[in-house]
MARDOKE-949647 format. One record per atom (N, C-alpha, C, O, CB): atom name; residue in three letters; residue number from 1; z, x, y. Coordinates in nm, 4 decimals. Glycine has a CB too. Layout:
REM MARDOKE-949647
name_resn_resi_Z_X_Y
CA_Ala_NUM_Z_X_Y
...
***
This chain:
REM MARDOKE-949647
name_resn_resi_Z_X_Y
N_Met_1_1.1343_4.4599_1.0405
CA_Met_1_1.0654_4.3361_1.0216
C_Met_1_0.9165_4.3565_1.0493
O_Met_1_0.8791_4.4150_1.1509
CB_Met_1_1.1246_4.2272_1.1116
N_Lys_2_0.8322_4.3080_0.9587
CA_Lys_2_0.6876_4.3229_0.9736
C_Lys_2_0.6336_4.2194_1.0713
O_Lys_2_0.6757_4.1038_1.0705
CB_Lys_2_0.6173_4.3096_0.8374
N_Ala_3_0.5414_4.2616_1.1539
CA_Ala_3_0.4879_4.1742_1.2572
C_Ala_3_0.3883_4.0707_1.2021
O_Ala_3_0.3877_3.9567_1.2485
CB_Ala_3_0.4211_4.2577_1.3640
N_Ser_4_0.3053_4.1075_1.1057
CA_Ser_4_0.1997_4.0178_1.0594
C_Ser_4_0.2448_3.9309_0.9409
O_Ser_4_0.1631_3.8581_0.8846
CB_Ser_4_0.0768_4.0990_1.0201
N_Leu_5_0.3700_3.9369_0.9029
CA_Leu_5_0.4188_3.8642_0.7859
C_Leu_5_0.4564_3.7200_0.8189
O_Leu_5_0.4317_3.6315_0.7370
CB_Leu_5_0.5385_3.9359_0.7267
N_His_6_0.5137_3.6934_0.9327
CA_His_6_0.5669_3.5627_0.9680
C_His_6_0.4598_3.4764_1.0337
O_His_6_0.3724_3.5286_1.1030
CB_His_6_0.6874_3.5774_1.0608
N_Pro_7_0.4657_3.3443_1.0128
CA_Pro_7_0.3681_3.2567_1.0779
C_Pro_7_0.3967_3.2435_1.2278
O_Pro_7_0.5046_3.2785_1.2755
CB_Pro_7_0.3689_3.1179_1.0116
N_Val_8_0.2994_3.1931_1.2991
CA_Val_8_0.3135_3.1732_1.4436
C_Val_8_0.4030_3.0520_1.4646
O_Val_8_0.3857_2.9498_1.3982
CB_Val_8_0.1735_3.1538_1.5138
N_Trp_9_0.4990_3.0628_1.5568
CA_Trp_9_0.5914_2.9527_1.5854
C_Trp_9_0.5493_2.8822_1.7143
O_Trp_9_0.5354_2.9444_1.8196
CB_Trp_9_0.7375_3.0047_1.5969
N_Tyr_10_0.5294_2.7506_1.7030
CA_Tyr_10_0.4918_2.6696_1.8178
C_Tyr_10_0.6167_2.5901_1.8604
O_Tyr_10_0.6527_2.4932_1.7935
CB_Tyr_10_0.3699_2.5737_1.7836
N_Pro_11_0.6821_2.6286_1.9685
CA_Pro_11_0.8037_2.5580_2.0099
C_Pro_11_0.7789_2.4187_2.0646
O_Pro_11_0.8718_2.3383_2.0722
CB_Pro_11_0.8751_2.6381_2.1127
N_Glu_12_0.6558_2.3883_2.1027
CA_Glu_12_0.6233_2.2548_2.1530
C_Glu_12_0.5103_2.1933_2.0702
O_Glu_12_0.4035_2.1624_2.1231
CB_Glu_12_0.5835_2.2610_2.3027
N_Ala_13_0.5342_2.1762_1.9422
CA_Ala_13_0.4374_2.1132_1.8533
C_Ala_13_0.4454_1.9616_1.8726
O_Ala_13_0.5544_1.9047_1.8781
CB_Ala_13_0.4637_2.1527_1.7039
N_Arg_14_0.3302_1.8975_1.8828
CA_Arg_14_0.3250_1.7535_1.9056
C_Arg_14_0.3157_1.6806_1.7700
O_Arg_14_0.2280_1.7098_1.6886
CB_Arg_14_0.2036_1.7166_1.9976
N_Val_15_0.4064_1.5867_1.7480
CA_Val_15_0.4061_1.5044_1.6270
C_Val_15_0.3570_1.3665_1.6649
O_Val_15_0.4112_1.3032_1.7555
CB_Val_15_0.5478_1.4976_1.5611
N_Thr_16_0.2516_1.3184_1.5937
CA_Thr_16_0.1927_1.1884_1.6204
C_Thr_16_0.2063_1.1010_1.4968
O_Thr_16_0.1667_1.1394_1.3867
CB_Thr_16_0.0445_1.2021_1.6622
N_Cys_17_0.2636_0.9819_1.5174
CA_Cys_17_0.2826_0.8878_1.4073
C_Cys_17_0.1662_0.7892_1.4011
O_Cys_17_0.0919_0.7741_1.4981
CB_Cys_17_0.4162_0.8123_1.4228
N_Ala_18_0.1506_0.7222_1.2866
CA_Ala_18_0.0459_0.6215_1.2698
C_Ala_18_0.0704_0.5007_1.3600
O_Ala_18_-0.0238_0.4300_1.3959
CB_Ala_18_0.0380_0.5770_1.1234
N_Cys_19_0.1978_0.4765_1.3972
CA_Cys_19_0.2290_0.3627_1.4849
C_Cys_19_0.1987_0.3930_1.6300
O_Cys_19_0.2035_0.3021_1.7129
CB_Cys_19_0.3746_0.3236_1.4709
N_Gly_20_0.1672_0.5182_1.6645
CA_Gly_20_0.1342_0.5553_1.8004
C_Gly_20_0.2443_0.6336_1.8707
O_Gly_20_0.2225_0.6855_1.9802
CB_Gly_20_0.1026_0.4333_1.8785
N_Asn_21_0.3602_0.6427_1.8107
CA_Asn_21_0.4722_0.7159_1.8696
C_Asn_21_0.4441_0.8659_1.8645
O_Asn_21_0.3946_0.9156_1.7633
CB_Asn_21_0.6046_0.6827_1.7959
N_Thr_22_0.4746_0.9386_1.9716
CA_Thr_22_0.4592_1.0834_1.9732
C_Thr_22_0.5878_1.1472_2.0258
O_Thr_22_0.6579_1.0898_2.1092
CB_Thr_22_0.3372_1.1253_2.0599
N_Phe_23_0.6168_1.2658_1.9758
CA_Phe_23_0.7312_1.3427_2.0258
C_Phe_23_0.7050_1.4902_2.0039
O_Phe_23_0.6127_1.5270_1.9311
CB_Phe_23_0.8632_1.2997_1.9560
N_Ile_24_0.7856_1.5755_2.0665
CA_Ile_24_0.7692_1.7204_2.0640
C_Ile_24_0.8792_1.7813_1.9802
O_Ile_24_0.9950_1.7409_1.9903
CB_Ile_24_0.7704_1.7795_2.2065
N_Thr_25_0.8435_1.8794_1.8962
CA_Thr_25_0.9402_1.9520_1.8154
C_Thr_25_0.8882_2.0925_1.7929
O_Thr_25_0.7770_2.1245_1.8350
CB_Thr_25_0.9667_1.8800_1.6804
N_Gly_26_0.9655_2.1763_1.7280
CA_Gly_26_0.9203_2.3102_1.6936
C_Gly_26_0.8652_2.3132_1.5537
O_Gly_26_0.9206_2.2506_1.4633
CB_Gly_26_1.0331_2.4105_1.7076
N_Ser_27_0.7542_2.3871_1.5341
CA_Ser_27_0.6918_2.3919_1.4018
C_Ser_27_0.5976_2.5109_1.3932
O_Ser_27_0.5656_2.5748_1.4935
CB_Ser_27_0.6159_2.2608_1.3720
N_Ser_28_0.5540_2.5392_1.2707
CA_Ser_28_0.4553_2.6457_1.2522
C_Ser_28_0.3125_2.5909_1.2640
O_Ser_28_0.2156_2.6661_1.2542
CB_Ser_28_0.4751_2.7136_1.1150
N_Leu_29_0.3004_2.4577_1.2854
CA_Leu_29_0.1713_2.3940_1.3101
C_Leu_29_0.1679_2.3428_1.4540
O_Leu_29_0.2691_2.2921_1.5025
CB_Leu_29_0.1458_2.2778_1.2092
N_Pro_30_0.0544_2.3546_1.5238
CA_Pro_30_0.0506_2.3097_1.6631
C_Pro_30_0.0524_2.1575_1.6776
O_Pro_30_0.1022_2.1057_1.7775
CB_Pro_30_-0.0723_2.3647_1.7305
N_Glu_31_-0.0023_2.0844_1.5774
CA_Glu_31_-0.0072_1.9387_1.5835
C_Glu_31_0.0177_1.8822_1.4451
O_Glu_31_-0.0401_1.9295_1.3473
CB_Glu_31_-0.1430_1.8896_1.6389
N_Ile_32_0.1039_1.7805_1.4357
CA_Ile_32_0.1402_1.7211_1.3063
C_Ile_32_0.1139_1.5707_1.3153
O_Ile_32_0.1502_1.5064_1.4138
CB_Ile_32_0.2915_1.7509_1.2689
N_Arg_33_0.0514_1.5160_1.2129
CA_Arg_33_0.0283_1.3715_1.2024
C_Arg_33_0.1107_1.3190_1.0848
O_Arg_33_0.1025_1.3712_0.9736
CB_Arg_33_-0.1253_1.3387_1.1836
N_Val_34_0.1905_1.2146_1.1112
CA_Val_34_0.2756_1.1550_1.0067
C_Val_34_0.2446_1.0066_0.9964
O_Val_34_0.1903_0.9467_1.0892
CB_Val_34_0.4276_1.1774_1.0374
N_Glu_35_0.2803_0.9468_0.8803
CA_Glu_35_0.2555_0.8051_0.8570
C_Glu_35_0.3691_0.7183_0.9081
O_Glu_35_0.3473_0.6031_0.9456
CB_Glu_35_0.2340_0.7796_0.7098
N_Ile_36_0.4908_0.7729_0.9098
CA_Ile_36_0.6070_0.6948_0.9482
C_Ile_36_0.7046_0.7825_1.0260
O_Ile_36_0.7205_0.9008_0.9958
CB_Ile_36_0.6752_0.6338_0.8243
N_Cys_37_0.7691_0.7242_1.1253
CA_Cys_37_0.8632_0.7983_1.2086
C_Cys_37_0.9871_0.7122_1.2329
O_Cys_37_0.9980_0.6025_1.1780
CB_Cys_37_0.7973_0.8401_1.3436
N_Ser_38_1.0784_0.7600_1.3130
CA_Ser_38_1.1997_0.6848_1.3401
C_Ser_38_1.1714_0.5584_1.4217
O_Ser_38_1.2539_0.4671_1.4244
CB_Ser_38_1.2997_0.7725_1.4130
N_Gly_39_1.0596_0.5525_1.4861
CA_Gly_39_1.0230_0.4350_1.5643
C_Gly_39_0.9722_0.3200_1.4788
O_Gly_39_0.9778_0.2049_1.5219
CB_Gly_39_0.9187_0.4718_1.6651
N_Cys_40_0.9231_0.3480_1.3592
CA_Cys_40_0.8676_0.2427_1.2747
C_Cys_40_0.9304_0.2389_1.1352
O_Cys_40_0.8919_0.1550_1.0538
CB_Cys_40_0.7185_0.2609_1.2624
N_His_41_1.0251_0.3268_1.1057
CA_His_41_1.0890_0.3274_0.9733
C_His_41_1.1838_0.2078_0.9606
O_His_41_1.2583_0.1789_1.0542
CB_His_41_1.1664_0.4608_0.9499
N_Pro_42_1.1824_0.1368_0.8452
CA_Pro_42_1.2663_0.0189_0.8282
C_Pro_42_1.4168_0.0481_0.8432
O_Pro_42_1.4917_-0.0407_0.8840
CB_Pro_42_1.2400_-0.0417_0.6927
N_Leu_43_1.4611_0.1656_0.8125
CA_Leu_43_1.6026_0.1997_0.8261
C_Leu_43_1.6454_0.1923_0.9723
O_Leu_43_1.7555_0.1464_1.0026
CB_Leu_43_1.6303_0.3402_0.7693
N_Phe_44_1.5593_0.2371_1.0622
CA_Phe_44_1.5936_0.2399_1.2042
C_Phe_44_1.5597_0.1086_1.2745
O_Phe_44_1.6279_0.0711_1.3699
CB_Phe_44_1.5216_0.3544_1.2724
N_Thr_45_1.4565_0.0385_1.2296
CA_Thr_45_1.4128_-0.0840_1.2979
C_Thr_45_1.4847_-0.2066_1.2420
O_Thr_45_1.4996_-0.3054_1.3138
CB_Thr_45_1.2605_-0.1017_1.2844
N_Gly_46_1.5296_-0.2038_1.1171
CA_Gly_46_1.5949_-0.3192_1.0560
C_Gly_46_1.4963_-0.4208_1.0016
O_Gly_46_1.5380_-0.5281_0.9579
CB_Gly_46_1.6849_-0.3855_1.1556
N_Gln_47_1.3692_-0.3918_1.0025
CA_Gln_47_1.2679_-0.4833_0.9498
C_Gln_47_1.2070_-0.4230_0.8254
O_Gln_47_1.1834_-0.3024_0.8169
CB_Gln_47_1.1584_-0.5131_1.0554
N_Gln_48_1.1813_-0.5129_0.7255
CA_Gln_48_1.1199_-0.4656_0.6033
C_Gln_48_0.9691_-0.4475_0.6254
O_Gln_48_0.9019_-0.5342_0.6811
CB_Gln_48_1.1475_-0.5639_0.4870
N_Lys_49_0.9187_-0.3338_0.5806
CA_Lys_49_0.7778_-0.3027_0.5997
C_Lys_49_0.7306_-0.2235_0.4782
O_Lys_49_0.7960_-0.1275_0.4374
CB_Lys_49_0.7541_-0.2228_0.7328
N_Phe_50_0.6185_-0.2630_0.4208
CA_Phe_50_0.5631_-0.1883_0.3091
C_Phe_50_0.4713_-0.0804_0.3639
O_Phe_50_0.3753_-0.1099_0.4351
CB_Phe_50_0.4871_-0.2817_0.2110
N_Val_51_0.5005_0.0433_0.3311
CA_Val_51_0.4160_0.1546_0.3694
C_Val_51_0.3352_0.1901_0.2454
O_Val_51_0.3803_0.2657_0.1593
CB_Val_51_0.5000_0.2777_0.4233
N_Asp_52_0.2166_0.1348_0.2382
CA_Asp_52_0.1369_0.1482_0.1164
C_Asp_52_-0.0017_0.1987_0.1523
O_Asp_52_-0.0881_0.1214_0.1936
CB_Asp_52_0.1280_0.0135_0.0406
N_Thr_53_-0.0221_0.3274_0.1366
CA_Thr_53_-0.1514_0.3835_0.1721
C_Thr_53_-0.2449_0.3952_0.0517
O_Thr_53_-0.3665_0.4050_0.0680
CB_Thr_53_-0.1325_0.5190_0.2356
N_Leu_54_-0.1883_0.3941_-0.0685
CA_Leu_54_-0.2719_0.4134_-0.1886
C_Leu_54_-0.2755_0.2906_-0.2776
O_Leu_54_-0.3251_0.3000_-0.3899
CB_Leu_54_-0.2214_0.5316_-0.2690
N_Gly_55_-0.2260_0.1764_-0.2337
CA_Gly_55_-0.2273_0.0563_-0.3150
C_Gly_55_-0.1216_0.0567_-0.4244
O_Gly_55_-0.1375_-0.0103_-0.5264
CB_Gly_55_-0.3618_0.0388_-0.3760
N_Gln_56_-0.0149_0.1309_-0.4040
CA_Gln_56_0.0880_0.1428_-0.5060
C_Gln_56_0.1666_0.0134_-0.5247
O_Gln_56_0.2052_-0.0205_-0.6366
CB_Gln_56_0.1822_0.2551_-0.4707
N_Val_57_0.1900_-0.0582_-0.4165
CA_Val_57_0.2662_-0.1839_-0.4251
C_Val_57_0.1871_-0.2859_-0.5070
O_Val_57_0.2431_-0.3515_-0.5948
CB_Val_57_0.2974_-0.2406_-0.2824
N_Glu_58_0.0576_-0.2996_-0.4791
CA_Glu_58_-0.0239_-0.3956_-0.5537
C_Glu_58_-0.0304_-0.3574_-0.7015
O_Glu_58_-0.0244_-0.4442_-0.7886
CB_Glu_58_-0.1660_-0.4034_-0.4943
N_Arg_59_-0.0426_-0.2281_-0.7295
CA_Arg_59_-0.0472_-0.1856_-0.8701
C_Arg_59_0.0851_-0.2176_-0.9401
O_Arg_59_0.0855_-0.2626_-1.0546
CB_Arg_59_-0.0779_-0.0339_-0.8804
N_Phe_60_0.1965_-0.1947_-0.8719
CA_Phe_60_0.3275_-0.2260_-0.9300
C_Phe_60_0.3419_-0.3748_-0.9546
O_Phe_60_0.3885_-0.4156_-1.0610
CB_Phe_60_0.4400_-0.1772_-0.8388
N_Gln_61_0.3024_-0.4572_-0.8575
CA_Gln_61_0.3122_-0.6019_-0.8748
C_Gln_61_0.2226_-0.6500_-0.9889
O_Gln_61_0.2595_-0.7408_-1.0633
CB_Gln_61_0.2749_-0.6737_-0.7446
N_Lys_62_0.1070_-0.5900_-1.0022
CA_Lys_62_0.0155_-0.6265_-1.1095
C_Lys_62_0.0746_-0.5901_-1.2454
O_Lys_62_0.0636_-0.6669_-1.3410
CB_Lys_62_-0.1202_-0.5574_-1.0902
N_Lys_63_0.1372_-0.4728_-1.2537
CA_Lys_63_0.2015_-0.4312_-1.3805
C_Lys_63_0.3159_-0.5247_-1.4174
O_Lys_63_0.3329_-0.5582_-1.5346
CB_Lys_63_0.2542_-0.2862_-1.3699
N_Thr_64_0.3945_-0.5672_-1.3188
CA_Thr_64_0.5060_-0.6572_-1.3486
C_Thr_64_0.4537_-0.7935_-1.3942
O_Thr_64_0.5121_-0.8537_-1.4844
CB_Thr_64_0.5975_-0.6732_-1.2249
N_Glu_65_0.3465_-0.8432_-1.3352
CA_Glu_65_0.2875_-0.9695_-1.3814
C_Glu_65_0.2363_-0.9576_-1.5236
O_Glu_65_0.2566_-1.0482_-1.6044
CB_Glu_65_0.1739_-1.0125_-1.2891
N_Ile_66_0.1707_-0.8479_-1.5552
CA_Ile_66_0.1199_-0.8265_-1.6902
C_Ile_66_0.2345_-0.8179_-1.7900
O_Ile_66_0.2267_-0.8747_-1.8990
CB_Ile_66_0.0348_-0.6993_-1.6960
N_Ser_67_0.3413_-0.7469_-1.7530
CA_Ser_67_0.4555_-0.7333_-1.8450
C_Ser_67_0.5243_-0.8674_-1.8658
O_Ser_67_0.5710_-0.8950_-1.9762
CB_Ser_67_0.5568_-0.6300_-1.7913
N_Glu_68_0.5320_-0.9522_-1.7626
CA_Glu_68_0.5912_-1.0847_-1.7784
C_Glu_68_0.5082_-1.1673_-1.8770
O_Glu_68_0.5624_-1.2366_-1.9630
CB_Glu_68_0.6013_-1.1570_-1.6416
N_Gly_69_0.3760_-1.1585_-1.8628
CA_Gly_69_0.2886_-1.2296_-1.9559
C_Gly_69_0.3071_-1.1819_-2.0989
O_Gly_69_0.3078_-1.2620_-2.1924
CB_Gly_69_0.1438_-1.2130_-1.9149
N_Lys_70_0.3222_-1.0511_-2.1156
CA_Lys_70_0.3416_-0.9957_-2.2488
C_Lys_70_0.4757_-1.0365_-2.3075
O_Lys_70_0.4863_-1.0581_-2.4282
CB_Lys_70_0.3308_-0.8447_-2.2448
N_Lys_71_0.5799_-1.0476_-2.2223
CA_Lys_71_0.7114_-1.0920_-2.2680
C_Lys_71_0.7034_-1.2354_-2.3200
O_Lys_71_0.7588_-1.2665_-2.4255
CB_Lys_71_0.8152_-1.0816_-2.1539
N_Glu_72_0.6338_-1.3238_-2.2457
CA_Glu_72_0.6191_-1.4631_-2.2889
C_Glu_72_0.5423_-1.4706_-2.4207
O_Glu_72_0.5790_-1.5475_-2.5096
CB_Glu_72_0.5473_-1.5462_-2.1806
N_Glu_73_0.4374_-1.3921_-2.4336
CA_Glu_73_0.3598_-1.3906_-2.5578
C_Glu_73_0.4445_-1.3402_-2.6737
O_Glu_73_0.4374_-1.3936_-2.7844
CB_Glu_73_0.2346_-1.3033_-2.5422
N_Arg_74_0.5241_-1.2380_-2.6482
CA_Arg_74_0.6109_-1.1828_-2.7521
C_Arg_74_0.7152_-1.2862_-2.7970
O_Arg_74_0.7458_-1.2962_-2.9158
CB_Arg_74_0.6809_-1.0551_-2.7011
N_Lys_75_0.7697_-1.3632_-2.7013
CA_Lys_75_0.8655_-1.4698_-2.7363
C_Lys_75_0.8001_-1.5736_-2.8253
O_Lys_75_0.8596_-1.6173_-2.9239
CB_Lys_75_0.9211_-1.5372_-2.6095
N_Arg_76_0.6773_-1.6139_-2.7915
CA_Arg_76_0.6076_-1.7122_-2.8730
C_Arg_76_0.5832_-1.6601_-3.0149
O_Arg_76_0.5978_-1.7343_-3.1121
CB_Arg_76_0.4751_-1.7502_-2.8075
N_Ile_77_0.5465_-1.5341_-3.0261
CA_Ile_77_0.5224_-1.4746_-3.1583
C_Ile_77_0.6504_-1.4718_-3.2393
O_Ile_77_0.6484_-1.5054_-3.3577
CB_Ile_77_0.4654_-1.3323_-3.1447
N_Leu_78_0.7626_-1.4324_-3.1785
CA_Leu_78_0.8890_-1.4276_-3.2496
C_Leu_78_0.9347_-1.5670_-3.2922
O_Leu_78_0.9884_-1.5830_-3.4018
CB_Leu_78_0.9951_-1.3618_-3.1631
N_Glu_79_0.9147_-1.6668_-3.2085
CA_Glu_79_0.9510_-1.8039_-3.2445
C_Glu_79_0.8660_-1.8519_-3.3614
O_Glu_79_0.9165_-1.9184_-3.4520
CB_Glu_79_0.9341_-1.8983_-3.1237
N_Ala_80_0.7375_-1.8186_-3.3598
CA_Ala_80_0.6490_-1.8582_-3.4690
C_Ala_80_0.6939_-1.7923_-3.6005
O_Ala_80_0.6920_-1.8560_-3.7059
CB_Ala_80_0.5021_-1.8201_-3.4364
N_Arg_81_0.7338_-1.6656_-3.5939
CA_Arg_81_0.7818_-1.5967_-3.7131
C_Arg_81_0.9098_-1.6608_-3.7671
O_Arg_81_0.9248_-1.6800_-3.8877
CB_Arg_81_0.8061_-1.4489_-3.6823
N_Lys_82_1.0023_-1.6938_-3.6751
CA_Lys_82_1.1273_-1.7558_-3.7177
C_Lys_82_1.1019_-1.8897_-3.7855
O_Lys_82_1.1617_-1.9200_-3.8887
CB_Lys_82_1.2209_-1.7743_-3.5986
N_Ser_83_1.0135_-1.9692_-3.7276
CA_Ser_83_0.9835_-2.0994_-3.7877
C_Ser_83_0.9158_-2.0837_-3.9231
O_Ser_83_0.9407_-2.1622_-4.0146
CB_Ser_83_0.8948_-2.1818_-3.6946
N_Lys_84_0.8318_-1.9841_-3.9361
CA_Lys_84_0.7628_-1.9600_-4.0644
C_Lys_84_0.8627_-1.9182_-4.1707
O_Lys_84_0.8545_-1.9637_-4.2848
CB_Lys_84_0.6533_-1.8514_-4.0490
N_Val_85_0.9579_-1.8313_-4.1344
CA_Val_85_1.0611_-1.7872_-4.2291
C_Val_85_1.1490_-1.9055_-4.2676
O_Val_85_1.1871_-1.9180_-4.3840
CB_Val_85_1.1475_-1.6728_-4.1682
N_Ala_86_1.1821_-1.9929_-4.1720
CA_Ala_86_1.2652_-2.1097_-4.2016
C_Ala_86_1.1928_-2.2037_-4.2975
O_Ala_86_1.2550_-2.2595_-4.3878
CB_Ala_86_1.3026_-2.1843_-4.0717
N_Glu_87_1.0619_-2.2218_-4.2790
CA_Glu_87_0.9854_-2.3070_-4.3705
C_Glu_87_0.9813_-2.2474_-4.5108
O_Glu_87_0.9912_-2.3205_-4.6092
CB_Glu_87_0.8427_-2.3273_-4.3180
N_Gln_88_0.9668_-2.1158_-4.5209
CA_Gln_88_0.9647_-2.0521_-4.6509
C_Gln_88_1.0994_-2.0665_-4.7217
O_Gln_88_1.1042_-2.0825_-4.8437
CB_Gln_88_0.9278_-1.9052_-4.6366
N_Lys_89_1.2078_-2.0608_-4.6459
CA_Lys_89_1.3391_-2.0783_-4.7066
C_Lys_89_1.3575_-2.2202_-4.7577
O_Lys_89_1.4227_-2.2410_-4.8600
CB_Lys_89_1.4487_-2.0441_-4.6069
N_Lys_90_1.3008_-2.3185_-4.6876
CA_Lys_90_1.3120_-2.4575_-4.7316
C_Lys_90_1.2301_-2.4813_-4.8580
O_Lys_90_1.2712_-2.5584_-4.9447
CB_Lys_90_1.2663_-2.5529_-4.6203
N_Glu_91_1.1160_-2.4165_-4.8693
CA_Glu_91_1.0269_-2.4379_-4.9819
C_Glu_91_1.0845_-2.3852_-5.1126
O_Glu_91_1.0718_-2.4520_-5.2152
CB_Glu_91_0.8945_-2.3729_-4.9551
N_Arg_92_1.1461_-2.2701_-5.1126
CA_Arg_92_1.2014_-2.2120_-5.2343
C_Arg_92_1.3444_-2.1654_-5.2089
O_Arg_92_1.3747_-2.1153_-5.1006
CB_Arg_92_1.1139_-2.0946_-5.2837
N_Pro_93_1.4316_-2.1812_-5.3066
CA_Pro_93_1.5706_-2.1400_-5.2884
C_Pro_93_1.5842_-1.9874_-5.2935
O_Pro_93_1.5037_-1.9181_-5.3557
CB_Pro_93_1.6596_-2.2047_-5.3958
N_Ser_94_1.6865_-1.9383_-5.2273
CA_Ser_94_1.7101_-1.7942_-5.2273
C_Ser_94_1.7787_-1.7535_-5.3571
O_Ser_94_1.8211_-1.8390_-5.4349
CB_Ser_94_1.7955_-1.7521_-5.1050
N_Leu_95_1.7893_-1.6248_-5.3799
CA_Leu_95_1.8551_-1.5716_-5.4996
C_Leu_95_2.0011_-1.6139_-5.5025
O_Leu_95_2.0544_-1.6456_-5.6088
CB_Leu_95_1.8438_-1.4177_-5.5047
N_Lys_96_2.0652_-1.6148_-5.3889
CA_Lys_96_2.2048_-1.6566_-5.3817
C_Lys_96_2.2197_-1.8027_-5.4248
O_Lys_96_2.3105_-1.8368_-5.5006
CB_Lys_96_2.2595_-1.6371_-5.2391
N_Asp_97_2.1300_-1.8883_-5.3760
CA_Asp_97_2.1346_-2.0299_-5.4157
C_Asp_97_2.1123_-2.0458_-5.5663
O_Asp_97_2.1801_-2.1257_-5.6309
CB_Asp_97_2.0288_-2.1109_-5.3379
N_Leu_98_2.0173_-1.9698_-5.6224
CA_Leu_98_1.9914_-1.9774_-5.7671
C_Leu_98_2.1128_-1.9325_-5.8480
O_Leu_98_2.1461_-1.9934_-5.9496
CB_Leu_98_1.8696_-1.8916_-5.8041
N_Leu_99_2.1786_-1.8263_-5.8031
CA_Leu_99_2.2983_-1.7777_-5.8742
C_Leu_99_2.4122_-1.8787_-5.8661
O_Leu_99_2.4842_-1.8992_-5.9638
CB_Leu_99_2.3443_-1.6427_-5.8163
N_Met_100_2.4289_-1.9422_-5.7493
CA_Met_100_2.5332_-2.0435_-5.7353
C_Met_100_2.5062_-2.1633_-5.8263
O_Met_100_2.5992_-2.2181_-5.8856
CB_Met_100_2.5435_-2.0893_-5.5895
N_Gln_101_2.3807_-2.2039_-5.8377
CA_Gln_101_2.3455_-2.3147_-5.9273
C_Gln_101_2.3697_-2.2753_-6.0727
O_Gln_101_2.4203_-2.3559_-6.1508
CB_Gln_101_2.1979_-2.3564_-5.9071
N_Ala_102_2.3341_-2.1525_-6.1100
CA_Ala_102_2.3570_-2.1066_-6.2457
C_Ala_102_2.5061_-2.1002_-6.2763
O_Ala_102_2.5472_-2.1332_-6.3875
CB_Ala_102_2.2924_-1.9700_-6.2672
N_Arg_103_2.5861_-2.0595_-6.1821
CA_Arg_103_2.7302_-2.0537_-6.2029
C_Arg_103_2.7883_-2.1947_-6.2226
O_Arg_103_2.8733_-2.2161_-6.3090
CB_Arg_103_2.7985_-1.9836_-6.0838
N_Lys_104_2.7415_-2.2897_-6.1418
CA_Lys_104_2.7889_-2.4274_-6.1526
C_Lys_104_2.7530_-2.4887_-6.2872
O_Lys_104_2.8344_-2.5588_-6.3474
CB_Lys_104_2.7310_-2.5118_-6.0402
N_Thr_105_2.6295_-2.4623_-6.3353
CA_Thr_105_2.5884_-2.5187_-6.4637
C_Thr_105_2.6600_-2.4491_-6.5788
O_Thr_105_2.6855_-2.5128_-6.6810
CB_Thr_105_2.4363_-2.5073_-6.4813
N_Ala_106_2.6924_-2.3243_-6.5666
CA_Ala_106_2.7642_-2.2513_-6.6721
C_Ala_106_2.9089_-2.2981_-6.6815
O_Ala_106_2.9640_-2.3056_-6.7913
CB_Ala_106_2.7596_-2.0994_-6.6458
N_Val_107_2.9706_-2.3293_-6.5695
CA_Val_107_3.1102_-2.3733_-6.5678
C_Val_107_3.1188_-2.5146_-6.6224
O_Val_107_3.2150_-2.5449_-6.6929
CB_Val_107_3.1694_-2.3664_-6.4246
N_Ser_108_3.0255_-2.6016_-6.5945
CA_Ser_108_3.0336_-2.7390_-6.6393
C_Ser_108_2.9872_-2.7566_-6.7793
O_Ser_108_2.9883_-2.8683_-6.8311
CB_Ser_108_2.9558_-2.8263_-6.5510
***
């Protein structure tokens, strides 16, 4: 086994959480800083908490609001198209209607 190949092992590395909790563990780093630990994680505490350091939650909520607006606009456009098609059908008879009328006049 080569001596200079492996990293230095710190058996008493201090881990510090953003909530202020600290504990000792073994690591190749002498000091570790974390954003969330067992003292503040929602799974262990039972409380819902958003851990948002980069604004990801706000961006997601903004995207969902925009998509809801687009869905409503799309519904309005589709309804307008349906009503326009219905008006066009009322204005002029379809080929099927014309053929049925021609059949009725030919039979009588």
